[in-house]
TIVO-2410 file (N, C-alpha, C; in nm, 3 decimals):
# residues 147
REC num residu      c1      c2      c3 atome chaine
REC   1      X   0.084  -0.118   0.000     N      A
REC   1      X   0.000   0.000   0.000    CA      A
REC   1      X   0.089   0.124   0.000     C      A
REC   2      X   0.064   0.215  -0.093     N      A
REC   2      X   0.144   0.337  -0.105    CA      A
REC   2      X   0.112   0.431   0.011     C      A
REC   3      X   0.217   0.495   0.060     N      A
REC   3      X   0.201   0.590   0.169    CA      A
REC   3      X   0.145   0.720   0.114     C      A
REC   4      X   0.044   0.775   0.184     N      A
REC   4      X  -0.020   0.899   0.140    CA      A
REC   4      X   0.076   1.016   0.161     C      A
REC   5      X   0.088   1.102   0.060     N      A
REC   5      X   0.173   1.219   0.070    CA      A
REC   5      X   0.100   1.325   0.153     C      A
REC   6      X   0.168   1.379   0.253     N      A
REC   6      X   0.109   1.480   0.340    CA      A
REC   6      X   0.124   1.619   0.279     C      A
REC   7      X   0.021   1.701   0.294     N      A
REC   7      X   0.023   1.839   0.250    CA      A
REC   7      X   0.105   1.921   0.350     C      A
REC   8      X   0.194   2.006   0.301     N      A
REC   8      X   0.271   2.094   0.389    CA      A
REC   8      X   0.182   2.212   0.427     C      A
REC   9      X   0.179   2.241   0.558     N      A
REC   9      X   0.105   2.357   0.610    CA      A
REC   9      X   0.200   2.434   0.701     C      A
REC  10      X   0.186   2.564   0.704     N      A
REC  10      X   0.271   2.646   0.789    CA      A
REC  10      X   0.215   2.658   0.930     C      A
REC  11      X   0.271   2.747   1.008     N      A
REC  11      X   0.226   2.762   1.148    CA      A
REC  11      X   0.102   2.850   1.160     C      A
REC  12      X   0.071   2.924   1.056     N      A
REC  12      X  -0.054   3.003   1.052    CA      A
REC  12      X  -0.112   2.990   0.912     C      A
REC  13      X  -0.243   3.017   0.902     N      A
REC  13      X  -0.307   3.016   0.771    CA      A
REC  13      X  -0.442   3.087   0.782     C      A
REC  14      X  -0.512   3.094   0.672     N      A
REC  14      X  -0.648   3.148   0.668    CA      A
REC  14      X  -0.735   3.040   0.602     C      A
REC  15      X  -0.843   3.000   0.670     N      A
REC  15      X  -0.927   2.893   0.618    CA      A
REC  15      X  -1.071   2.939   0.608     C      A
REC  16      X  -1.150   2.864   0.534     N      A
REC  16      X  -1.291   2.898   0.513    CA      A
REC  16      X  -1.380   2.808   0.598     C      A
REC  17      X  -1.481   2.868   0.660     N      A
REC  17      X  -1.583   2.795   0.734    CA      A
REC  17      X  -1.710   2.800   0.651     C      A
REC  18      X  -1.735   2.691   0.582     N      A
REC  18      X  -1.842   2.684   0.482    CA      A
REC  18      X  -1.979   2.706   0.544     C      A
REC  19      X  -2.011   2.634   0.652     N      A
REC  19      X  -2.144   2.643   0.714    CA      A
REC  19      X  -2.172   2.782   0.770     C      A
REC  20      X  -2.069   2.851   0.813     N      A
REC  20      X  -2.085   2.984   0.873    CA      A
REC  20      X  -2.071   3.096   0.771     C      A
REC  21      X  -2.040   3.060   0.646     N      A
REC  21      X  -2.021   3.158   0.540    CA      A
REC  21      X  -1.913   3.260   0.577     C      A
REC  22      X  -1.802   3.209   0.631     N      A
REC  22      X  -1.688   3.293   0.668    CA      A
REC  22      X  -1.567   3.244   0.588     C      A
REC  23      X  -1.504   3.336   0.516     N      A
REC  23      X  -1.386   3.301   0.437    CA      A
REC  23      X  -1.262   3.368   0.494     C      A
REC  24      X  -1.149   3.302   0.472     N      A
REC  24      X  -1.018   3.356   0.507    CA      A
REC  24      X  -1.005   3.394   0.654     C      A
REC  25      X  -1.050   3.305   0.741     N      A
REC  25      X  -1.041   3.329   0.885    CA      A
REC  25      X  -0.902   3.287   0.933     C      A
REC  26      X  -0.828   3.379   0.995     N      A
REC  26      X  -0.694   3.346   1.043    CA      A
REC  26      X  -0.696   3.234   1.147     C      A
REC  27      X  -0.601   3.143   1.135     N      A
REC  27      X  -0.592   3.034   1.232    CA      A
REC  27      X  -0.447   3.002   1.262     C      A
REC  28      X  -0.427   2.945   1.378     N      A
REC  28      X  -0.295   2.900   1.422    CA      A
REC  28      X  -0.293   2.748   1.413     C      A
REC  29      X  -0.188   2.695   1.357     N      A
REC  29      X  -0.170   2.551   1.351    CA      A
REC  29      X  -0.100   2.514   1.482     C      A
REC  30      X  -0.168   2.436   1.565     N      A
REC  30      X  -0.121   2.413   1.702    CA      A
REC  30      X  -0.100   2.264   1.727     C      A
REC  31      X   0.024   2.218   1.712     N      A
REC  31      X   0.054   2.077   1.733    CA      A
REC  31      X   0.056   2.041   1.881     C      A
REC  32      X   0.043   2.140   1.968     N      A
REC  32      X   0.036   2.113   2.112    CA      A
REC  32      X  -0.106   2.091   2.160     C      A
REC  33      X  -0.203   2.124   2.077     N      A
REC  33      X  -0.345   2.109   2.114    CA      A
REC  33      X  -0.398   1.979   2.052     C      A
REC  34      X  -0.467   1.900   2.132     N      A
REC  34      X  -0.526   1.777   2.078    CA      A
REC  34      X  -0.642   1.810   1.985     C      A
REC  35      X  -0.730   1.897   2.030     N      A
REC  35      X  -0.851   1.931   1.955    CA      A
REC  35      X  -0.842   2.069   1.893     C      A
REC  36      X  -0.918   2.091   1.789     N      A
REC  36      X  -0.930   2.223   1.729    CA      A
REC  36      X  -1.032   2.304   1.807     C      A
REC  37      X  -1.015   2.436   1.806     N      A
REC  37      X  -1.104   2.525   1.879    CA      A
REC  37      X  -1.132   2.649   1.796     C      A
REC  38      X  -1.249   2.708   1.818     N      A
REC  38      X  -1.286   2.831   1.749    CA      A
REC  38      X  -1.357   2.925   1.847     C      A
REC  39      X  -1.335   3.054   1.826     N      A
REC  39      X  -1.400   3.155   1.909    CA      A
REC  39      X  -1.548   3.161   1.874     C      A
REC  40      X  -1.631   3.149   1.976     N      A
REC  40      X  -1.776   3.156   1.956    CA      A
REC  40      X  -1.837   3.245   2.062     C      A
REC  41      X  -1.953   3.300   2.029     N      A
REC  41      X  -2.025   3.392   2.117    CA      A
REC  41      X  -2.171   3.348   2.124     C      A
REC  42      X  -2.238   3.389   2.230     N      A
REC  42      X  -2.381   3.360   2.249    CA      A
REC  42      X  -2.410   3.210   2.239     C      A
REC  43      X  -2.329   3.130   2.306     N      A
REC  43      X  -2.344   2.984   2.305    CA      A
REC  43      X  -2.454   2.948   2.404     C      A
REC  44      X  -2.557   2.879   2.355     N      A
REC  44      X  -2.667   2.842   2.444    CA      A
REC  44      X  -2.744   2.723   2.386     C      A
REC  45      X  -2.809   2.651   2.476     N      A
REC  45      X  -2.898   2.542   2.437    CA      A
REC  45      X  -3.038   2.601   2.424     C      A
REC  46      X  -3.103   2.572   2.313     N      A
REC  46      X  -3.242   2.614   2.296    CA      A
REC  46      X  -3.324   2.491   2.259     C      A
REC  47      X  -3.453   2.500   2.281     N      A
REC  47      X  -3.542   2.390   2.247    CA      A
REC  47      X  -3.644   2.438   2.143     C      A
REC  48      X  -3.659   2.359   2.037     N      A
REC  48      X  -3.757   2.386   1.932    CA      A
REC  48      X  -3.830   2.257   1.903     C      A
REC  49      X  -3.961   2.259   1.915     N      A
REC  49      X  -4.044   2.141   1.888    CA      A
REC  49      X  -3.996   2.018   1.964     C      A
REC  50      X  -3.954   2.038   2.088     N      A
REC  50      X  -3.911   1.928   2.172    CA      A
REC  50      X  -3.771   1.876   2.144     C      A
REC  51      X  -3.696   1.943   2.057     N      A
REC  51      X  -3.560   1.901   2.021    CA      A
REC  51      X  -3.462   2.005   2.073     C      A
REC  52      X  -3.353   1.955   2.137     N      A
REC  52      X  -3.250   2.046   2.187    CA      A
REC  52      X  -3.150   2.079   2.076     C      A
REC  53      X  -3.122   2.208   2.063     N      A
REC  53      X  -3.023   2.257   1.968    CA      A
REC  53      X  -2.917   2.335   2.043     C      A
REC  54      X  -2.796   2.333   1.991     N      A
REC  54      X  -2.692   2.423   2.038    CA      A
REC  54      X  -2.693   2.540   1.941     C      A
REC  55      X  -2.707   2.659   1.995     N      A
REC  55      X  -2.709   2.781   1.914    CA      A
REC  55      X  -2.584   2.863   1.948     C      A
REC  56      X  -2.521   2.919   1.846     N      A
REC  56      X  -2.402   3.001   1.869    CA      A
REC  56      X  -2.373   3.087   1.746     C      A
REC  57      X  -2.291   3.186   1.767     N      A
REC  57      X  -2.238   3.268   1.659    CA      A
REC  57      X  -2.087   3.252   1.661     C      A
REC  58      X  -2.027   3.236   1.545     N      A
REC  58      X  -1.882   3.230   1.540    CA      A
REC  58      X  -1.827   3.372   1.545     C      A
REC  59      X  -1.720   3.387   1.621     N      A
REC  59      X  -1.654   3.516   1.641    CA      A
REC  59      X  -1.741   3.606   1.728     C      A
REC  60      X  -1.719   3.736   1.724     N      A
REC  60      X  -1.801   3.832   1.797    CA      A
REC  60      X  -1.804   3.962   1.718     C      A
REC  61      X  -1.887   4.055   1.761     N      A
REC  61      X  -1.911   4.179   1.684    CA      A
REC  61      X  -1.785   4.257   1.652     C      A
REC  62      X  -1.683   4.246   1.734     N      A
REC  62      X  -1.560   4.324   1.713    CA      A
REC  62      X  -1.466   4.261   1.611     C      A
REC  63      X  -1.489   4.136   1.575     N      A
REC  63      X  -1.400   4.069   1.479    CA      A
REC  63      X  -1.438   4.109   1.337     C      A
REC  64      X  -1.339   4.141   1.252     N      A
REC  64      X  -1.370   4.186   1.114    CA      A
REC  64      X  -1.442   4.082   1.029     C      A
REC  65      X  -1.430   3.953   1.059     N      A
REC  65      X  -1.499   3.848   0.981    CA      A
REC  65      X  -1.638   3.814   1.037     C      A
REC  66      X  -1.680   3.880   1.145     N      A
REC  66      X  -1.810   3.851   1.208    CA      A
REC  66      X  -1.922   3.881   1.109     C      A
REC  67      X  -2.016   3.784   1.094     N      A
REC  67      X  -2.129   3.806   1.002    CA      A
REC  67      X  -2.265   3.792   1.072     C      A
REC  68      X  -2.265   3.777   1.204     N      A
REC  68      X  -2.388   3.774   1.285    CA      A
REC  68      X  -2.479   3.656   1.253     C      A
REC  69      X  -2.425   3.553   1.189     N      A
REC  69      X  -2.507   3.437   1.152    CA      A
REC  69      X  -2.524   3.344   1.272     C      A
REC  70      X  -2.649   3.312   1.303     N      A
REC  70      X  -2.678   3.212   1.406    CA      A
REC  70      X  -2.659   3.073   1.346     C      A
REC  71      X  -2.589   2.989   1.418     N      A
REC  71      X  -2.570   2.851   1.375    CA      A
REC  71      X  -2.641   2.762   1.476     C      A
REC  72      X  -2.723   2.672   1.425     N      A
REC  72      X  -2.796   2.576   1.508    CA      A
REC  72      X  -2.752   2.435   1.470     C      A
REC  73      X  -2.731   2.351   1.572     N      A
REC  73      X  -2.698   2.213   1.544    CA      A
REC  73      X  -2.753   2.122   1.653     C      A
REC  74      X  -2.789   2.002   1.613     N      A
REC  74      X  -2.826   1.899   1.711    CA      A
REC  74      X  -2.709   1.804   1.732     C      A
REC  75      X  -2.607   1.817   1.648     N      A
REC  75      X  -2.489   1.730   1.653    CA      A
REC  75      X  -2.381   1.796   1.739     C      A
REC  76      X  -2.396   1.782   1.870     N      A
REC  76      X  -2.298   1.842   1.962    CA      A
REC  76      X  -2.286   1.754   2.085     C      A
REC  77      X  -2.173   1.773   2.154     N      A
REC  77      X  -2.154   1.705   2.282    CA      A
REC  77      X  -2.073   1.797   2.372     C      A
REC  78      X  -2.077   1.766   2.500     N      A
REC  78      X  -2.001   1.845   2.596    CA      A
REC  78      X  -1.874   1.768   2.630     C      A
REC  79      X  -1.760   1.838   2.630     N      A
REC  79      X  -1.631   1.776   2.660    CA      A
REC  79      X  -1.563   1.854   2.771     C      A
REC  80      X  -1.488   1.782   2.852     N      A
REC  80      X  -1.405   1.845   2.955    CA      A
REC  80      X  -1.267   1.865   2.892     C      A
REC  81      X  -1.224   1.990   2.883     N      A
REC  81      X  -1.100   2.026   2.814    CA      A
REC  81      X  -1.005   2.092   2.913     C      A
REC  82      X  -0.878   2.057   2.902     N      A
REC  82      X  -0.776   2.126   2.981    CA      A
REC  82      X  -0.717   2.234   2.891     C      A
REC  83      X  -0.729   2.360   2.934     N      A
REC  83      X  -0.679   2.472   2.853    CA      A
REC  83      X  -0.528   2.478   2.859     C      A
REC  84      X  -0.469   2.564   2.775     N      A
REC  84      X  -0.324   2.582   2.774    CA      A
REC  84      X  -0.273   2.639   2.905     C      A
REC  85      X  -0.364   2.696   2.984     N      A
REC  85      X  -0.327   2.750   3.115    CA      A
REC  85      X  -0.336   2.643   3.224     C      A
REC  86      X  -0.373   2.521   3.186     N      A
REC  86      X  -0.382   2.410   3.281    CA      A
REC  86      X  -0.515   2.401   3.354     C      A
REC  87      X  -0.609   2.487   3.319     N      A
REC  87      X  -0.741   2.486   3.384    CA      A
REC  87      X  -0.837   2.399   3.304     C      A
REC  88      X  -0.916   2.318   3.374     N      A
REC  88      X  -1.016   2.234   3.308    CA      A
REC  88      X  -1.146   2.313   3.295     C      A
REC  89      X  -1.211   2.297   3.182     N      A
REC  89      X  -1.340   2.363   3.161    CA      A
REC  89      X  -1.427   2.275   3.071     C      A
REC  90      X  -1.556   2.292   3.081     N      A
REC  90      X  -1.650   2.223   2.993    CA      A
REC  90      X  -1.671   2.307   2.869     C      A
REC  91      X  -1.663   2.242   2.755     N      A
REC  91      X  -1.688   2.311   2.627    CA      A
REC  91      X  -1.780   2.224   2.543     C      A
REC  92      X  -1.853   2.289   2.454     N      A
REC  92      X  -1.930   2.216   2.355    CA      A
REC  92      X  -1.840   2.185   2.237     C      A
REC  93      X  -1.857   2.064   2.184     N      A
REC  93      X  -1.784   2.022   2.065    CA      A
REC  93      X  -1.884   2.003   1.952     C      A
REC  94      X  -1.854   2.061   1.838     N      A
REC  94      X  -1.943   2.055   1.722    CA      A
REC  94      X  -1.862   2.018   1.598     C      A
REC  95      X  -1.932   1.991   1.489     N      A
REC  95      X  -1.865   1.964   1.362    CA      A
REC  95      X  -1.898   2.078   1.266     C      A
REC  96      X  -1.795   2.122   1.195     N      A
REC  96      X  -1.811   2.226   1.094    CA      A
REC  96      X  -1.735   2.184   0.969     C      A
REC  97      X  -1.787   2.224   0.854     N      A
REC  97      X  -1.716   2.200   0.729    CA      A
REC  97      X  -1.620   2.316   0.706     C      A
REC  98      X  -1.493   2.282   0.683     N      A
REC  98      X  -1.393   2.385   0.655    CA      A
REC  98      X  -1.324   2.353   0.523     C      A
REC  99      X  -1.268   2.458   0.462     N      A
REC  99      X  -1.194   2.440   0.337    CA      A
REC  99      X  -1.050   2.483   0.362     C      A
REC 100      X  -0.958   2.389   0.334     N      A
REC 100      X  -0.814   2.414   0.347    CA      A
REC 100      X  -0.749   2.360   0.220     C      A
REC 101      X  -0.666   2.440   0.155     N      A
REC 101      X  -0.603   2.401   0.028    CA      A
REC 101      X  -0.707   2.354  -0.074     C      A
REC 102      X  -0.823   2.417  -0.076     N      A
REC 102      X  -0.928   2.386  -0.173    CA      A
REC 102      X  -1.005   2.259  -0.145     C      A
REC 103      X  -0.972   2.188  -0.038     N      A
REC 103      X  -1.039   2.063  -0.004    CA      A
REC 103      X  -1.130   2.085   0.117     C      A
REC 104      X  -1.248   2.025   0.114     N      A
REC 104      X  -1.345   2.040   0.223    CA      A
REC 104      X  -1.330   1.924   0.322     C      A
REC 105      X  -1.326   1.958   0.449     N      A
REC 105      X  -1.316   1.860   0.558    CA      A
REC 105      X  -1.430   1.883   0.655     C      A
REC 106      X  -1.484   1.776   0.709     N      A
REC 106      X  -1.582   1.784   0.818    CA      A
REC 106      X  -1.501   1.765   0.946     C      A
REC 107      X  -1.487   1.870   1.025     N      A
REC 107      X  -1.394   1.865   1.137    CA      A
REC 107      X  -1.461   1.907   1.267     C      A
REC 108      X  -1.413   1.851   1.378     N      A
REC 108      X  -1.465   1.884   1.511    CA      A
REC 108      X  -1.392   2.006   1.567     C      A
REC 109      X  -1.470   2.091   1.634     N      A
REC 109      X  -1.416   2.209   1.701    CA      A
REC 109      X  -1.482   2.222   1.836     C      A
REC 110      X  -1.406   2.266   1.935     N      A
REC 110      X  -1.468   2.306   2.060    CA      A
REC 110      X  -1.495   2.455   2.051     C      A
REC 111      X  -1.605   2.498   2.113     N      A
REC 111      X  -1.643   2.639   2.114    CA      A
REC 111      X  -1.591   2.702   2.242     C      A
REC 112      X  -1.521   2.814   2.229     N      A
REC 112      X  -1.462   2.878   2.345    CA      A
REC 112      X  -1.447   3.028   2.320     C      A
REC 113      X  -1.415   3.100   2.426     N      A
REC 113      X  -1.391   3.244   2.415    CA      A
REC 113      X  -1.242   3.265   2.385     C      A
REC 114      X  -1.212   3.305   2.263     N      A
REC 114      X  -1.074   3.334   2.222    CA      A
REC 114      X  -1.059   3.482   2.190     C      A
REC 115      X  -1.145   3.565   2.245     N      A
REC 115      X  -1.146   3.709   2.217    CA      A
REC 115      X  -1.009   3.773   2.241     C      A
REC 116      X  -0.940   3.731   2.346     N      A
REC 116      X  -0.812   3.792   2.381    CA      A
REC 116      X  -0.693   3.729   2.307     C      A
REC 117      X  -0.720   3.627   2.227     N      A
REC 117      X  -0.613   3.557   2.157    CA      A
REC 117      X  -0.588   3.620   2.019     C      A
REC 118      X  -0.467   3.603   1.969     N      A
REC 118      X  -0.431   3.658   1.838    CA      A
REC 118      X  -0.512   3.590   1.727     C      A
REC 119      X  -0.530   3.458   1.738     N      A
REC 119      X  -0.601   3.383   1.634    CA      A
REC 119      X  -0.733   3.330   1.689     C      A
REC 120      X  -0.843   3.351   1.617     N      A
REC 120      X  -0.973   3.301   1.663    CA      A
REC 120      X  -0.989   3.150   1.648     C      A
REC 121      X  -0.897   3.086   1.573     N      A
REC 121      X  -0.907   2.942   1.546    CA      A
REC 121      X  -0.773   2.875   1.574     C      A
REC 122      X  -0.782   2.758   1.637     N      A
REC 122      X  -0.667   2.668   1.650    CA      A
REC 122      X  -0.700   2.541   1.575     C      A
REC 123      X  -0.609   2.494   1.493     N      A
REC 123      X  -0.623   2.362   1.430    CA      A
REC 123      X  -0.531   2.268   1.506     C      A
REC 124      X  -0.590   2.168   1.572     N      A
REC 124      X  -0.516   2.077   1.658    CA      A
REC 124      X  -0.475   1.947   1.591     C      A
REC 125      X  -0.407   1.865   1.669     N      A
REC 125      X  -0.348   1.739   1.620    CA      A
REC 125      X  -0.449   1.643   1.559     C      A
REC 126      X  -0.568   1.631   1.617     N      A
REC 126      X  -0.665   1.533   1.564    CA      A
REC 126      X  -0.705   1.568   1.421     C      A
REC 127      X  -0.711   1.698   1.390     N      A
REC 127      X  -0.741   1.738   1.252    CA      A
REC 127      X  -0.619   1.720   1.161     C      A
REC 128      X  -0.503   1.757   1.210     N      A
REC 128      X  -0.381   1.757   1.128    CA      A
REC 128      X  -0.330   1.617   1.095     C      A
REC 129      X  -0.348   1.523   1.189     N      A
REC 129      X  -0.288   1.390   1.177    CA      A
REC 129      X  -0.330   1.317   1.048     C      A
REC 130      X  -0.231   1.271   0.977     N      A
REC 130      X  -0.256   1.194   0.855    CA      A
REC 130      X  -0.286   1.278   0.732     C      A
REC 131      X  -0.296   1.411   0.750     N      A
REC 131      X  -0.328   1.499   0.638    CA      A
REC 131      X  -0.219   1.602   0.610     C      A
REC 132      X  -0.156   1.650   0.717     N      A
REC 132      X  -0.065   1.764   0.704    CA      A
REC 132      X   0.068   1.740   0.774     C      A
REC 133      X   0.169   1.804   0.720     N      A
REC 133      X   0.300   1.809   0.781    CA      A
REC 133      X   0.329   1.957   0.805     C      A
REC 134      X   0.361   1.995   0.930     N      A
REC 134      X   0.380   2.135   0.965    CA      A
REC 134      X   0.524   2.178   0.940     C      A
REC 135      X   0.540   2.282   0.860     N      A
REC 135      X   0.670   2.344   0.835    CA      A
REC 135      X   0.670   2.477   0.909     C      A
REC 136      X   0.747   2.486   1.017     N      A
REC 136      X   0.743   2.605   1.102    CA      A
REC 136      X   0.801   2.729   1.035     C      A
REC 137      X   0.867   2.714   0.922     N      A
REC 137      X   0.921   2.829   0.849    CA      A
REC 137      X   0.819   2.888   0.752     C      A
REC 138      X   0.702   2.827   0.740     N      A
REC 138      X   0.602   2.871   0.642    CA      A
REC 138      X   0.478   2.930   0.708     C      A
REC 139      X   0.407   3.015   0.634     N      A
REC 139      X   0.283   3.078   0.681    CA      A
REC 139      X   0.186   3.094   0.563     C      A
REC 140      X   0.058   3.075   0.592     N      A
REC 140      X  -0.050   3.107   0.498    CA      A
REC 140      X  -0.040   3.035   0.363     C      A
REC 141      X   0.004   2.912   0.362     N      A
REC 141      X   0.020   2.838   0.236    CA      A
REC 141      X  -0.113   2.810   0.167     C      A
REC 142      X  -0.215   2.772   0.244     N      A
REC 142      X  -0.347   2.747   0.186    CA      A
REC 142      X  -0.404   2.878   0.127     C      A
REC 143      X  -0.392   2.984   0.204     N      A
REC 143      X  -0.442   3.115   0.160    CA      A
REC 143      X  -0.370   3.159   0.031     C      A
REC 144      X  -0.240   3.145   0.029     N      A
REC 144      X  -0.162   3.184  -0.090    CA      A
REC 144      X  -0.197   3.098  -0.211     C      A
REC 145      X  -0.236   2.972  -0.188     N      A
REC 145      X  -0.270   2.883  -0.300    CA      A
REC 145      X  -0.401   2.923  -0.368     C      A
REC 146      X  -0.482   3.006  -0.302     N      A
REC 146      X  -0.608   3.053  -0.362    CA      A
REC 146      X  -0.583   3.153  -0.474     C      A
REC 147      X  -0.472   3.223  -0.466     N      A
REC 147      X  -0.447   3.333  -0.561    CA      A
REC 147      X  -0.387   3.286  -0.690     C      A
***
């Protein structure tokens, strides 16, 4: 069986979130994080016709890519996550379709407040594994490939 060639990705990039209609969102490639995370606002459980939905907005009003779109999903779970500061917290985990290097992936993200962080998105090891090889000397390779 031939070994799959891994796509080279840099330490930062800009990716598209198809379901949220957000393009070129800056992200950090984080090989120290197990899971991917994205900044979300107004995260809440709502009930419609007896069904529980997770409702949220990606980003917040101050972010230049904010589009005020409400996202509803029934496909979510709660996970206990240890942050980079060593503190454990409960977060919701959801699936979103993203586009990287022109290819669409269905990927899991935890929703968290990243307002104070440089990058609103972290792409973690579970997403990267088997698909990408990180070159720390490179940046924005997927974004540059669009042009």
